[in-house]
BAFI-3210 file (N, C-alpha, C; in Angstrom, 3 decimals, decimal comma, padded with zeros to 6 digits):
// residues 175
n [1|2|3|4|5|6|7|8|9|10|11|12|13|14|15|16|17|18|19|20|21|22|23|24|25|26|27|28|29|30|31|32|33|34|35|36|37|38|39|40|41|42|43|44|45|46|47|48|49|50|51|52|53|54|55|56|57|58|59|60|61|62|63|64|65|66|67|68|69|70|71|72|73|74|75|76|77|78|79|80|81|82|83|84|85|86|87|88|89|90|91|92|93|94|95|96|97|98|99|100|101|102|103|104|105|106|107|108|109|110|111|112|113|114|115|116|117|118|119|120|121|122|123|124|125|126|127|128|129|130|131|132|133|134|135|136|137|138|139|140|141|142|143|144|145|146|147|148|149|150|151|152|153|154|155|156|157|158|159|160|161|162|163|164|165|166|167|168|169|170|171|172|173|174|175]
n.u [-040,905|-041,647|-041,657|-042,155|-039,488|-037,673|-039,729|-039,983|-041,766|-041,205|-041,528|-039,952|-037,838|-035,608|-035,033|-031,862|-029,463|-028,033|-029,704|-031,860|-030,691|-030,131|-032,743|-033,877|-032,293|-033,099|-035,861|-035,798|-036,237|-038,339|-041,675|-043,652|-043,921|-045,821|-045,800|-044,154|-041,863|-040,517|-037,753|-037,071|-037,508|-035,287|-033,431|-035,041|-036,074|-038,479|-040,888|-043,314|-044,698|-046,450|-047,231|-047,498|-049,544|-050,960|-052,011|-051,516|-052,953|-055,502|-055,376|-055,299|-053,010|-051,547|-048,961|-046,150|-043,851|-043,363|-042,275|-042,119|-041,735|-043,267|-045,064|-044,084|-045,589|-047,607|-050,360|-050,961|-049,563|-050,732|-052,805|-051,357|-050,049|-052,272|-053,462|-051,452|-051,497|-054,146|-054,103|-052,199|-053,089|-055,900|-056,993|-055,053|-053,191|-050,482|-047,336|-044,706|-043,507|-041,756|-041,030|-039,977|-039,747|-040,067|-038,802|-040,983|-042,103|-044,021|-046,407|-049,699|-049,805|-047,204|-047,157|-049,106|-047,802|-045,425|-046,539|-047,440|-045,277|-042,718|-040,017|-037,667|-035,559|-033,835|-032,446|-029,143|-028,004|-028,569|-030,219|-029,024|-030,954|-031,749|-032,244|-034,083|-031,933|-029,680|-027,699|-029,147|-028,490|-028,929|-029,780|-032,740|-034,960|-035,243|-034,457|-034,737|-036,801|-036,891|-039,262|-040,343|-042,393|-045,210|-046,805|-046,471|-045,138|-043,610|-041,868|-038,534|-036,784|-034,188|-032,615|-033,200|-032,062|-029,350|-028,806|-029,336|-028,194|-025,780|-026,488|-027,996|-029,799|-031,333|-034,379|-036,270|-039,619|-041,241|-043,611]
n.v [077,810|076,576|078,235|080,419|081,059|083,305|083,237|080,649|078,630|076,559|075,206|074,278|075,421|075,669|076,805|078,040|076,239|077,713|079,874|078,530|077,329|079,591|080,558|078,461|078,722|081,234|080,781|078,498|076,067|074,390|073,825|073,531|073,602|074,915|074,804|072,827|070,104|066,743|066,849|069,590|069,798|068,672|070,697|072,541|071,122|070,734|069,680|068,890|068,995|070,341|069,173|069,966|068,374|068,007|070,507|073,089|075,445|074,643|073,479|073,457|075,335|074,606|075,593|076,125|077,227|078,415|078,062|079,571|079,545|080,592|079,781|081,968|082,943|085,367|085,019|083,438|084,109|086,079|084,631|082,853|084,605|085,870|083,616|082,909|085,186|085,087|082,602|083,189|085,556|085,668|083,027|082,362|080,258|080,097|080,566|081,766|083,029|082,814|084,173|083,871|085,821|087,504|090,863|092,609|095,323|096,993|095,726|094,570|092,287|092,243|094,607|094,042|091,907|093,122|095,078|093,484|092,190|091,706|092,163|092,587|091,448|092,687|091,050|091,183|091,305|088,495|085,553|082,226|079,917|076,467|073,667|070,784|069,470|070,404|073,326|076,343|077,725|080,334|083,287|084,643|087,056|089,364|090,875|089,379|089,336|088,700|088,039|088,304|087,355|087,153|086,028|088,529|087,961|085,777|086,354|087,102|089,601|090,538|088,209|087,568|089,750|089,404|086,958|087,487|089,916|089,895|089,022|090,939|094,086|094,821|095,460|096,512|096,630|099,573|100,806]
n.w [029,462|027,004|024,100|021,283|019,124|017,184|015,371|014,445|014,767|016,409|019,644|021,711|023,857|026,347|029,705|030,683|032,718|034,703|035,315|036,392|038,655|040,214|040,592|042,110|044,375|045,391|045,942|047,437|046,263|043,813|043,389|041,429|037,913|035,558|032,764|031,045|030,360|030,313|029,585|029,910|032,625|033,731|034,165|035,556|037,768|039,182|041,584|040,567|037,287|034,463|031,268|027,736|026,901|029,283|029,614|031,267|031,689|032,249|034,702|038,354|040,355|042,880|044,795|046,764|045,764|042,614|039,282|036,085|032,668|030,231|027,127|024,569|022,522|021,037|020,994|023,193|025,541|027,150|028,399|030,036|031,834|033,018|034,233|036,085|037,809|038,716|040,097|042,065|043,414|043,563|043,942|045,755|045,800|045,401|046,838|046,335|043,217|040,109|036,986|033,681|030,897|027,673|027,548|026,998|027,514|026,529|026,296|027,278|028,953|030,043|031,476|033,447|034,715|035,663|037,363|039,394|040,413|042,865|042,590|039,870|037,222|034,567|032,144|030,985|027,662|025,443|026,339|026,082|025,250|025,824|023,642|022,400|021,299|022,562|023,295|022,046|018,860|018,037|019,753|021,361|019,782|021,294|024,503|027,816|030,767|034,217|036,479|039,845|042,508|044,764|047,789|050,180|052,658|052,039|049,992|049,044|048,300|048,681|048,493|045,851|044,434|045,162|043,843|041,117|040,288|038,913|036,446|035,231|035,300|038,306|040,025|042,795|043,669|044,713|046,983]
ca.u [-040,150|-041,956|-042,048|-041,715|-038,264|-037,394|-040,885|-039,655|-042,830|-040,762|-041,863|-039,065|-036,695|-035,550|-034,286|-030,497|-029,259|-027,594|-030,892|-032,656|-029,992|-030,351|-034,161|-034,062|-031,625|-033,961|-037,139|-035,608|-036,700|-039,478|-042,706|-044,473|-043,701|-047,066|-045,653|-042,841|-041,790|-039,506|-036,400|-036,899|-037,501|-033,935|-032,852|-035,965|-036,117|-039,733|-041,516|-044,393|-044,772|-047,489|-046,777|-048,456|-050,700|-051,714|-052,550|-051,430|-053,966|-056,735|-055,093|-055,041|-051,567|-051,173|-047,505|-045,460|-042,837|-043,705|-041,427|-042,819|-041,195|-044,431|-044,960|-043,989|-046,449|-048,484|-051,755|-051,196|-048,848|-051,717|-053,517|-050,453|-049,848|-053,537|-053,615|-050,523|-051,975|-055,357|-053,709|-051,441|-053,734|-057,327|-057,113|-054,005|-052,608|-049,047|-046,595|-043,739|-043,433|-040,749|-041,444|-039,031|-040,459|-039,480|-038,984|-041,913|-042,763|-045,093|-047,590|-050,630|-049,435|-045,985|-047,559|-049,734|-046,779|-044,555|-047,309|-047,683|-044,007|-042,014|-038,739|-037,470|-034,220|-033,772|-031,225|-028,256|-027,712|-029,563|-030,031|-028,863|-031,863|-031,410|-033,233|-034,014|-030,631|-028,597|-027,757|-029,642|-027,444|-029,278|-030,552|-034,041|-034,944|-035,179|-034,004|-035,704|-036,889|-037,228|-040,123|-040,459|-043,413|-045,984|-047,331|-045,407|-044,370|-042,793|-040,961|-037,248|-036,156|-032,741|-032,038|-033,347|-031,045|-028,036|-028,641|-029,505|-027,575|-024,695|-027,077|-028,651|-030,202|-032,420|-035,159|-037,279|-040,781|-041,552|-045,058]
ca.v [076,754|076,375|079,490|080,610|081,832|083,693|082,878|079,379|077,659|075,561|075,598|073,685|076,240|075,438|077,759|077,593|075,669|078,711|080,637|077,655|077,180|080,833|080,601|077,523|079,302|082,305|080,282|077,306|074,919|074,657|072,802|073,349|074,306|074,607|074,689|072,205|068,753|065,965|067,332|070,898|069,624|068,308|071,938|073,177|070,258|070,950|068,489|068,545|069,858|070,029|069,160|070,546|067,467|068,260|071,859|073,761|076,491|074,025|072,872|074,298|075,444|074,731|075,497|077,088|077,871|078,135|078,580|079,542|080,098|080,234|079,988|083,399|083,299|086,489|084,603|082,672|084,567|086,751|083,622|082,331|085,637|085,994|082,421|083,060|086,200|084,544|081,555|083,782|086,611|085,428|081,720|082,325|078,918|080,178|081,361|082,561|082,666|083,462|084,039|084,323|086,198|088,613|092,148|093,346|096,221|097,732|094,865|094,521|091,216|092,619|095,642|093,325|091,126|094,052|095,711|092,513|091,603|092,380|092,579|092,179|091,533|092,808|090,307|091,817|090,444|087,490|084,223|081,103|078,858|075,125|073,042|069,332|068,973|071,084|074,792|076,969|078,453|081,748|083,768|085,206|088,350|090,459|090,508|088,777|089,818|087,687|088,681|087,516|087,884|086,205|086,516|089,397|087,348|084,687|086,861|087,568|090,396|090,605|086,990|087,700|090,691|088,743|085,907|087,905|091,200|089,697|088,702|092,093|095,166|094,378|096,497|096,105|097,506|100,376|101,099]
ca.w [028,856|025,598|023,484|019,900|018,986|015,812|014,565|013,815|014,959|017,373|021,003|022,704|024,241|027,785|030,510|031,009|034,061|035,681|035,734|037,258|039,938|040,958|040,982|043,223|045,551|045,911|046,464|048,260|045,481|042,928|043,558|040,238|036,644|034,865|031,305|030,948|029,823|031,031|029,315|030,553|034,072|034,180|034,697|036,491|038,950|039,901|042,145|039,643|036,110|033,501|029,884|026,785|026,900|030,517|029,482|032,550|031,833|032,747|035,990|039,521|040,580|044,292|044,893|047,612|044,926|041,224|038,203|034,809|031,424|029,417|025,679|024,301|021,397|021,362|021,165|024,425|026,733|028,008|029,189|031,068|032,855|033,747|035,074|037,207|038,743|039,343|041,047|043,163|044,181|043,775|044,592|046,787|045,813|045,170|047,820|045,579|041,801|039,292|035,599|032,675|029,674|026,924|028,229|026,138|028,458|025,857|026,173|028,403|029,874|030,766|032,443|034,566|035,411|036,393|038,450|040,458|040,837|043,957|042,019|038,486|036,651|033,117|031,841|030,019|026,520|025,060|026,915|025,165|025,669|025,369|022,771|022,561|020,824|023,268|023,297|020,832|018,130|017,976|020,885|021,012|019,099|022,251|025,837|028,728|032,144|035,202|037,469|041,072|043,387|045,550|049,052|050,716|053,752|051,515|048,965|049,549|047,243|048,915|047,902|044,400|043,948|045,308|042,841|039,728|039,944|037,957|035,147|034,646|036,180|039,174|040,686|043,773|043,539|045,887|047,064]
c.u [-040,427|-042,422|-041,536|-040,454|-038,011|-038,512|-040,686|-040,805|-042,440|-041,024|-040,848|-037,799|-036,660|-034,660|-032,901|-030,351|-028,854|-028,756|-031,714|-032,004|-030,214|-031,798|-034,435|-033,424|-032,508|-035,190|-036,996|-036,072|-037,849|-040,453|-043,452|-043,965|-044,911|-046,963|-044,258|-042,919|-040,664|-038,099|-036,142|-036,789|-036,157|-033,216|-033,731|-035,985|-037,342|-040,258|-042,634|-044,332|-045,910|-046,903|-047,827|-049,718|-051,570|-052,476|-052,649|-052,445|-055,275|-056,586|-055,092|-053,539|-051,234|-049,665|-046,978|-044,491|-043,060|-042,704|-042,239|-042,004|-042,245|-044,152|-044,994|-044,890|-047,476|-049,908|-052,010|-050,534|-049,766|-052,403|-052,642|-050,237|-051,128|-053,762|-052,701|-051,070|-053,264|-055,008|-053,015|-052,282|-055,229|-057,518|-056,128|-053,404|-051,088|-048,408|-045,626|-043,787|-042,317|-041,085|-040,374|-039,790|-039,645|-039,714|-039,834|-042,746|-043,877|-046,384|-048,443|-050,186|-048,179|-046,293|-048,200|-048,708|-045,879|-045,282|-047,509|-046,429|-043,426|-040,662|-038,598|-035,996|-034,369|-032,425|-030,437|-027,940|-028,854|-029,224|-029,815|-029,720|-031,352|-032,553|-033,189|-032,665|-029,447|-028,784|-028,294|-028,531|-027,688|-030,079|-031,893|-033,885|-034,843|-034,709|-035,126|-035,700|-037,348|-037,997|-040,340|-041,492|-044,096|-046,536|-046,208|-044,542|-043,450|-041,735|-039,695|-036,502|-034,656|-032,047|-032,106|-032,254|-029,661|-027,798|-028,595|-028,807|-026,417|-025,210|-027,734|-028,965|-031,421|-033,088|-036,087|-038,404|-040,981|-043,034|-045,301]
c.v [076,686|077,688|079,550|081,451|082,085|083,264|081,564|078,386|076,553|076,066|075,134|074,502|076,250|076,455|077,219|077,186|076,721|079,569|079,805|077,466|078,417|080,939|079,666|078,058|080,368|081,730|079,059|076,034|075,339|073,494|072,507|074,204|073,961|074,489|074,147|070,876|068,030|066,516|068,676|070,751|069,123|069,519|072,561|072,434|070,534|069,624|067,976|069,495|069,381|070,141|069,830|069,678|067,666|069,581|072,543|074,861|075,938|073,438|073,925|074,271|075,584|074,537|076,551|077,904|077,446|078,799|078,535|080,251|079,737|080,316|081,499|083,850|084,341|086,030|083,847|083,237|085,331|085,756|083,081|083,352|085,823|084,814|082,512|084,028|085,766|083,519|082,148|084,701|086,437|084,103|081,566|080,931|078,936|081,063|082,316|082,111|083,454|083,146|084,636|084,569|087,231|089,907|093,084|094,298|097,056|096,928|094,905|093,486|091,567|093,679|094,981|092,567|092,034|094,724|094,780|091,802|092,399|092,892|091,994|092,308|091,616|092,234|091,008|090,842|089,482|086,153|083,201|079,960|077,523|074,593|071,538|068,745|069,624|072,578|075,307|077,749|079,943|082,121|084,294|086,585|089,538|089,941|089,911|089,508|088,662|088,397|087,739|088,166|086,789|086,855|087,293|088,757|086,220|085,145|087,431|088,307|090,532|089,390|087,049|088,596|090,067|087,736|086,429|089,206|091,056|089,361|089,894|093,144|094,713|095,584|095,848|097,118|098,286|100,713|102,574]
c.w [027,379|024,999|022,057|019,879|017,509|014,863|013,823|013,872|015,926|018,781|022,036|022,902|025,758|028,484|030,842|032,478|035,088|036,180|036,711|038,626|040,808|041,437|042,159|044,505|046,193|046,598|047,363|047,579|044,591|043,055|042,272|039,085|035,784|033,348|031,001|030,216|030,566|030,823|029,991|032,059|034,600|034,748|035,774|037,823|039,823|040,437|041,261|038,457|035,231|032,097|028,996|026,726|028,141|030,448|030,842|032,759|032,385|034,143|037,107|039,766|042,061|044,437|045,848|046,763|043,478|040,285|036,921|033,732|030,377|027,920|025,397|023,151|021,829|021,671|022,469|025,671|027,687|028,937|030,316|032,186|033,671|034,685|036,294|038,247|039,435|040,412|042,273|044,041|044,394|044,512|045,749|046,942|045,686|046,233|047,146|044,133|041,124|037,842|034,682|031,375|028,900|027,689|027,374|026,989|027,840|025,740|027,439|029,432|030,668|031,819|033,662|035,398|036,245|037,551|039,633|040,929|041,993|043,495|040,627|038,133|035,139|032,715|030,743|028,892|026,241|025,716|025,813|025,701|025,152|024,519|023,000|022,129|021,535|023,260|021,968|020,155|018,110|019,213|020,428|020,379|020,048|023,596|026,675|030,061|033,006|036,304|038,642|041,972|044,167|046,796|049,756|051,795|053,273|050,507|049,613|048,436|047,446|048,305|046,382|043,822|044,050|044,192|041,412|039,341|038,963|036,551|034,466|035,681|036,987|039,829|041,694|043,681|044,835|045,844|047,036]
res [m|q|h|l|a|r|n|s|g|r|y|e|w|y|t|p|a|n|i|m|a|a|a|r|e|v|m|g|g|i|d|l|d|p|c|s|c|e|q|a|n|r|n|v|q|a|g|q|y|f|t|i|e|d|d|g|l|l|q|d|w|p|a|k|r|l|w|m|n|p|p|y|a|r|r|v|i|d|a|w|v|n|k|l|l|d|e|a|f|i|a|r|r|i|g|q|w|m|v|l|v|n|n|a|t|d|t|r|w|a|k|l|l|l|e|n|s|s|c|v|c|f|i|t|g|r|l|q|f|e|t|p|r|g|k|g|r|n|g|p|l|q|g|q|m|l|c|y|g|g|q|p|e|q|v|d|c|d|a|f|v|r|q|f|k|l|l|g|v|t|f|e|r|s|e]
***
């Protein structure tokens, strides 16, 4: 939800409603968004969310279904991805998760995220994120990817592909 765009120093960029509707359809709802705010949650519709004041990195993330659009700032995105993977695979507190991030496949954090995702959608074109004042005028500097994963018995890659194939190129991870 909150990320730097065009190096503006502004953090308030919210996921578009159509992406959120598709994410809820795949996961059957969203229980937790660990990096959000009241305005962003209007689209996310999570049962619980953590604000910047709550500092989601310091919280436990017990959630059957988790959505995350973390801050994209280089200095913090590693921490958000590491926290997600720790909560999902070490603490086993997350059933399913979906993460929207830049498609920075040359980074350590993206490699970790992709290696642990069950499926991914590389979104075609640039998303038009929303801002506190409505739609953003300029898209982000690069494309985004949507990663989906979790406990194998809870992940539904077929539903993910059905929902997101019109937004971009989708892949299911093979073992």
